[in-house]
N, C-alpha and C positions, 0 to 999 in steps of 0.2 A: 357303471361310473352316472352317480347320479348328477344330471343337469335342473337347474334353475331357470325357467326363463324368465327375465325381466322384460316388464313393458314401461314405456317411458311414458310419463306425464308431466307436462308445465303449463303454468296458467302464466299470463303476463299483463297486465295496464297499462295501459296508456300516459305516460307522464306530461304533465304541460311541461313548454320551452323553458329552458333556463336562462335562454339569454334575452330578459329581459334588461330594462335600464340598472344601473350600479345602486346599490339597497343604501339607502340614506341615514339608517339607524346605526346607532352610534354600537361598537363593540358590547358583549355583554359582559355586563359590569361585575359578574361573578368571576370572571378570568384574571387572574391574579399574573397581567403583562410587566415585563420591566419597564424601563422608561424607552431603553434602545430598542424595546421591541414594538413599544407603543409607535416611534419615533421611526422606524420602519415600514409598519403600516400607514402613515400618516404620509409620506415617500410613495409608495405603492398601493394606492386604492385600487389599482387592476394589476391583476398576476394572470400572468399567460400560463395555461394550462393544456398540456402535449394529451392525448388519448391516442386509444387504438381504437381505429373506424368501423372494426369486424373483428367484435370479441363480446357477442351477446353472451347471456343477457347482462354484462358488467359492464359493459358502453360500447354502442355501435352508433352507425348515422343510418337514420331510418330516411324512407322515402322522400323525406320534404326536406332533407337535408340540414338534420337536427342531430343532436347527439342527445341520445336518452339511455339510461339502464341505471343500475343501483349505484356506482361510481358518480353521476351525474347529481344522483337523489342526495350523497352525503356531502358534495360541493356546495347542495343548496340549503343545506343547514348549518354549517360553517360558515359561507356569505351571512345569513342572517346573526350567528354570534362574532363577527369580527367586524361587520361593518364594512364589506369589502366589495368589488365584483371580481369574478374569475371571467376570464375570457380565453374561451376556448380553438386554440389554431387550429383550424379546418386545412382541408384536403393535403395535408400528409398521411404517409406510412407510420404503423408503429415504428419500424426502423430510425424512420426520420425523424418522429417524434424525441427516442432516447438521445440521438446523435447531439439534437438540436438545444437538447436540454444540460447534456454535458457541456456543450461550446457556451452556454449562456442564454442564447436565443430564447429558450423557454424556460419558466420559473419551476416548472414541478410537473410531474404526472401522476396522474388520477388512479392509477390500479399498477400495478406494477409488483413483481415475488422479486423479494429478497435474496441475490444468493452470491455468494463467495466471490466469483467477477465484478458484483454490480456491486459490491461496496466499496471497491477503488473511485467511483465517480459520483455516488449516491448517498443521501444518508436519508432513512429509512423512517417511516411513522410507525407506530403502533399498527399489527396487521387490525380492521373492523371486520375480518370475516375470513374462518380457515375451510377449505374447500378441498374436501378429496380429490385426488389423480387417480385415473380408472387408465385398465387394460381394453380398449374395446377391438373384436376380431369381425370376420363375415359367419358366424355361427358354424363354420363347419369345421369339423376335429373336435378333440377334447378342450375343456376350460383350461385356460394357461394359468391361472392364479396369482403368479408375482414376476416380475423382469427377469429373474435367473432362468427362468424356461424361456426365455428368450433369445436364448446365446447365439449367434449366427445368423439370427433372422432379420428382414428387413421392418423397420417399424419408423412410421411417419411419423414427424412434428410440424411443429409450426414454425415457418423460422424467424428468430430472433427470442421464441418463447424462451421461459424460465426451464423448459422441458429439454429442450435440446444442450445447454450448458450442463444440466445435471448429469443426464444420460453420458452425454461424453464424459464427465469424471467418473462416472462412477459405475457405468456398465459399456468400456471400450471395447467390449465384442459383440454389442448391437450394431447392425449396420443402418445407420441411420439416413431418410430420406427425411427431405426437407418438402413443406409445402407451405403456400403464401396464406392460406387461412384454413378456420376448421373446415368449411364445407369443402375445400380439396382434399384436406388430410381423409375424411372421413370416406369420401366417393371413390378415394384411392382402394380404401380397406374394403368397401362393397363391389369394385371392380376384379378384386384377387389381386392388384400391382404392387401391395403390401403385404405383410402377414400380419402387421397388428399397427395400433394409434393409438399413442397413451396422451392424456390430456384431462383437464380440467372436466369434472363428472357434469356439472352443471352447464356449461359453454358447449360440450359435447349434447345433453339430451336436447339444449335449445334448437341446436343447428339439426337433430335428427328428425325432430317433430316438426320446426318449421318447414323445412324440405320435402319431406315424407319418405326419407333414405330407409329400404328397407333390408332384412335379412343381417343386420347389424345387431350385437348384444355387448352388453359388459361382459368382458371375461376374465377379469382378474381387478386388481388394485394394486398402486406402488406405497411403497414407504415415503415419496413425497408431499407435502400436503401444502397446497395452493394457498399463500398467505396473502391476500390481499392490502395492498400497502399502499399511501402516497410515497413517492419518491421524489426529491428533494435536489438541485444541484448542491455540492459542498460549497461554493462561494453563497447560498442563501441559507448559511446555519440560523441565521434570525426563524425565518420563515420556516424551516423544520420545526425549533421550539413553539414557535405560534398554532403550529399547524397539529402538534404532540396534544396542547392544551386544551386547544377548541376540540378534540376527540374525546377528551374526558368528559365534556362536559353533554357531550350526546348520552342519552339514557340509553339504556340496554333496549328500554320499549320502542323508543326510535328506532334503534339498528332493526330492531326483530320487525317492525312494521315495513321496514327497506327490502328488506329480506325477504321476506314474505309475500311481498306485493312483486317481487321480479322471480322469484326460484322456487321450487316444489320439484322433488323427485318422490314417485312410488314405487315401491317394489311388491308386484302381487306373487302368488304361485298356486296351486291347487292344494286340496288336502289330501293329506297323506295316505293313501293304501292303506295301511295298517288300521288309521284311526275307520276309513268305513268300513274294513272287516269287523272290527270291534262292534261298530255300531250295530252291524248285520246280526252278529250273534248275539247281544243283547235282545233284539226288536225277536229272535228265532224262540229266545227262550224266553220272552215275555209272553208269545203266541201260544207256547207251547203249555204256561202255567197258567193261561187263561183258559184251556181246551180244558185243561184238568180238573180246574174250578168249576166248570161247566158239568164236568159227567160227575162231578162228588153231588154238585148241587140235585141232578137226577136221581142219582141213587137216593138221597135223603128224602126223595117225593114220593119214591115207590115204597120204600120204607115206612111213612108216615102211614096209606093209605092201608098194607098190610096191617099196621098194629097203633091203634089208638094212643095206648101207653107208649110203645116203642116210638112214635113219633114227638109224642111230649117230649119223651127224655131226651130225645136225641137235637130237637128243635132248639131245646134249651141249652144242648151241649154247644149245637153251632152258633147259638147268643152269646156264648161264653167267651169262644173262638172269635166271635167278629171284635166284642167287645175289647179282647185283649188284640188284636188286631190294630184295631182304631186307638187301643192307646200307645201301643207300638209306633204306627205312623207319629201319631203327636209328638212323641218323645224323638222319632228321627227328626219330624221337621224341626221341632224347639232345637236338635243340636245344630241340624245346616244350618239354622237362623242365626247362631252363635256362631258358627264358623264361618260365618262369610261377615258378620259383623265384626271377630276376630282379624280377619283379612285381607276385605275388602274396603274399608275403613282407615287402615295404618297407609303411612308413605314409603315403608320399605316393600320391594316386593318379594311375594311369598309364591316361588314354584316346584313344580316335580316332574320328572323325566324317567322313563322306562331304561331299561337297562343297556338301552343303542342310543341314548340322549336325545329322544324326541320326547319334545316338551308335551306331558298330557296335564298340567294346570300351570294356572300364570295370573297372579291377583289383576283385577282391573288398575290398580296402582303401576303395572308399567305402563299403561296409556298415559299415564301423567309422567313417568319419567323418559319415556323414549317415545310415545305419541303411536304407540299400536295397541291396535283392539285387540281383546283377548281370540278373538276365532281368527286374527289374521297369524298369530305365534302359537297357537295348539297347533298340533303335526307337523310343526317342523322342527328339524335338526339345532341344537344348540347352539351350533358354533355361527350359525346364522346370525346369532346377536352380536359377535365379537371381531376384534381385528387380526389379523392373523398373528402378531405375537400374542393376543390373547390366547388364542388357541392351542398356542404350544405352550404358555403356562400351564393352563388346564390337564393338557396330555401329560406333562408332566409331573403334575400333581396326582395325574391316576396312575400314571407308572410308579411313583413314589408306593403310594397305597396297595396296589399291588405284589410290589418286594415285601413289603412291611406283610402282608399276611403270608405270604409263603414263608416268611422267617417265624410265623405264628403268632405277629405281633397285631394284635386287632387296633383298628382307627375310629376314630373319633371323628371330630368335625374341622375339616381343612378351612382355610380362611387365605384369600388373594384378592389382591386388586387387579383390576384388568377394563383397557376400554371395552363401553360399550357402543356401538350403531342404534343412530336415532331416525327417527322415517324421514327428518327435514334434512340428514343428512351430516347431521353433528357427530362428533363423537364426546362420550362423558366419561368418566372415571366412576367406577362402581367396588364396593367391598362385596365379595362373594363369600356367605358362611355356609358350605355345603358337607352333606353328609350321605355316605350310600346307605343303602336299604340291603341287607341280605337274606336269604332264605334261611331253612333250618341246617342247610348243606353249607352255609356261609357262602354263599352263591349271590353275587350282586344280580338283584332284580330291580334297580332303579336309584334314583338318586332325588334327595330333595335339601331347598335351603333357602336362606333369603338373601335379596341384594339389599342396599344401601349406597343411595348416590356419594359420590364422596370429591367431586370436584374441585368443589373450590379449595376444601385441605391439600388437594394434590398441587392445584394452581399455590397457595400460600407456600405449602413445604419447597416447592421449585424456586419461587423466587427469595425465600431465607436460605435455601443452598449458595443460591446465584449470588446473594450477598455477601455469605458466610464464606466462600473456599474460590470466588473468581476475583480478580481485579476490574474494576467498574470500568475503566478507559479502555483496556485490552482485548478483556474477556479470557485471561490467561488466568490458569492456577493463580492463586497468590501465596500469599508464607504458608498460612496454616497448612491447604491442601498440599502443598511442595511438599512440608514437613511430613506428613500420613503419607505420600507415595514413594519417598524417597526411605523411609521405615520399612516398607513392603519390598522395596527394592535392595536393600540389604538382606530380608531375610532370602528374598528369591534368589540372590544371587548365593549364597548358602547351600539351599537345596539342587541349586541348577550346576554349581560347580563352576560355574560361567562368571567372567569378569564384567560389572557394569561401571559407567562412566558418567562424575559430574563435573560440569563446565558451568564455570563464573564469568559473566561476560559484563561488561562495562563498556557504555561508547564513550569516544576516545574525545570527540570534540563538542558535546551536547548543550555545553554552558553557555556557549557563545552562540547558538541560535536561539535559546531564551533571549538570551540581555540580548540578541541585535531586535528579534521579530516579536517575541511575548510566549506565553506559556500557549496559549492557543495554539498557534504553528509547531511548537515545542511536540504538545500533545497530541497533532497530526503525524509527527516523523517518528514519534513512539508506539503508534497503529500500525505504520508502516512495519518498524521492525518488528511488527510480533508478528505478519504475515510473511515475514521474509523466514524468518525463526521456522516455524510452523512448515513453510514450502523445504527446509532441509532437513529433516528429520523424517520417520517412523509414525505408524499411528501407536506402538506401543510405546514410544517415548515420549518424555513430558517435558514442555518448554514453558515456564511460567516467569511470571515478574517479580522479582525480588522487592522491588523499591528503587524510585527517582526515575535513572537509567540503567539498572540494573535487572541483567535476567539470568536463570538460573537452567539448565538443561539436564535431565537423566537421561543416559543412552544405556536402554537397558539389554542385556545376554550378548555379549559382545563377543568372547571367546574364551576356551580354558585356558588356554595360554596367555601368559601376562603381555611377549612379544606381539603377538598377533592383534591383541585386545589395543594395545598401546595404539598400531596403524591402524587401526578402525576409527579410535577414537579422533585421530588425530585428521585423520582421512574427513569426517565428518564436521571437523572443529572450522578446518581449511573451507570446505563448502561454504560455512557460516561465515566465515569473513571475506570471502571475496566477493558473496551475495550481500554484506551489508556495508560494503566498502564502493559499492554502483551507487550512481548519482541519484539521489530523490528529487523530485520534482513536486513542489509542495504550492499547494493553494493557500493566499494569504485574501482577504481584503484589506479595502487602500479607504480613505477619507471619503471619497466620494461614490462609497458601496461597488466599485468596480472590481473585479478577482486581479490579482499579480501574483505568475506564476514564477517562482525563484525556484535555482539549482543549488542542491547543498550538498556537500559530501560528507558524512560520517562512517567513520573508523570504528573498530573495537577491538580491546585488548581481551585475550581469552584465558584464563586458567584453566586445566584439569587434573584432576584427580583420580585415579583408578582405585576400585575396593571389591571386595570378593566374599569378605565374613562380616561378622557383626565384632568384630573386635574394636573400630572404631565406631563413636555413636554417629546419629546426622548433623551435630553439633560440632562433631570435630572432622568431619568431610567438610561442610559449610566452609569451616574456618581456614582448611586444608587449599580447597578449590580457591578462596579469596587470595589467601597467600601467592597464591601461583599467578592469578591473575594482576597483582601487584609485581611481580615477579617481570611480567609482560609487557606490563605500565613503563617498567624500570630502563627494560630495552630498547625503547621505542616508539610502542602504542603499536596497534596496525597488526599483531604478532599474535603466536600462541605460548605456552609455556604448560611443562608438567611439572605437578607437587616434588620436589627433589627427591624424596624417597621412595617415588615409585620409580625411579631407575636405576636403584639395587635391587628390586626384588627379583 
């Protein structure tokens, strides 16, 4: 197995203290704040901020008792734009900061990662920086690669950090060990007390460099992205909106300046053995050619001495050869200059590999795109450029080409979009146009292609898809996406010969809540209902918001028998009914800006229709489920009813 040694590098600059007097300038006039938001700022010129005292380089307390780091710089920028003062609450732990924010004793948190559990208590801003989460071990044994290879292993994380929640939810087979901070966690890895550590790559790198921890290596990466955001208590919705608007006024250049001031990760490795051998062979051939040419010149001199005529003729012949050689060299240099002009001045990256996917050439534009110089890339395996998902896409494309070649189908260019790793830790999207090179025996001898950055296009596609297919309030699939998935479910039921079920759900006393407390508290209830619904079904099932207080659920692949399918559907529906009937504790803001928690009870009426073929259209299935739901309403609400024709199947 080939191992790549990771060397750690990070540079930090001192930041001047942020605890000066409150800024007296007015908020940025480019901010389109509403009247209520301006009023909120006027009433709150000082905003209390909770921070992690030991989370360098994002935020930490230095030896002078001052909070410094990337998050502190962001707060300074926002202070200037809003004309307010952030007061950092000191002498508390990260866990205490989170709890005090929930209780309203602190207004916001400066650097927190959004998780499903935290969404219950906080409103999050857009992320101001994405950082990769990595796996670190003590460099003994094989390269780990992914979290799946840590089954049954002891893994340490910081207590209360987002990694604890995500691993507990997604990798329950991992034995978690909790540390009070990153230094303690990495020390446990170094001393062999645990098998690995999972955490933020930048804070990990900073801790290793600062405390001189040896014998540690980056041994893999995870699918968790550490997205740093501002977190605001749900009672401070105006503050959340104000922060989001202020963040939009921070330019990319200002963000990059802050990021580059505090964080940098550098990866180095040696020159590949194959490259060294290749250069050695070229050198030997050159020396051989030089020796041969010298012998030939000596022979010409001897012949010249033997005969004046022969000397002149051979001298002329030699002169002709030299002229032709110079002419050929000039042509070659001209072609090389033309090739460099084509490859080095374009924004796209031109590359070439051998049959083992070792990079043999890459244009200088890769340095502008990803930050790596040519000599840092040539000789390395192409997979070092991509994420694990990207590697799997490439391997799949190679397998498809090999299968096509076996069937006698000649392949041309292949196109795919995958994420690329940058030197500064960022991930960007690249569209790759690749083609295999063959010898006369139709054997692959290498690959060449072009890579173009499409990050903005991918982000725009994701935003368009989110707006087109998902409900803006609950983020559940909307009617359009529901219609598409219902059509696929009908086809799937026919192919698998299994019954599927369509549940139509309506909240029984939702209107009274809106009439009493307003639409904002009604929206909060709908969000909580969406969380409870998703917790009652499987990943293969679909939960969608149909409109207002109506939800539609598709249950996939129940059973081949109608009776057993009906029992399974009823069991899930009953689980939903019980979950939704539990009390809701909703937070509302009063006239004096304080928070008031109200307890609300909300039941649901559920209609169910089973289907197993395409005899009914998706619209007819929705009508049947809707009819069954109204039947449940008529018999007293908070109950479940099947479509009548299903009972005769």
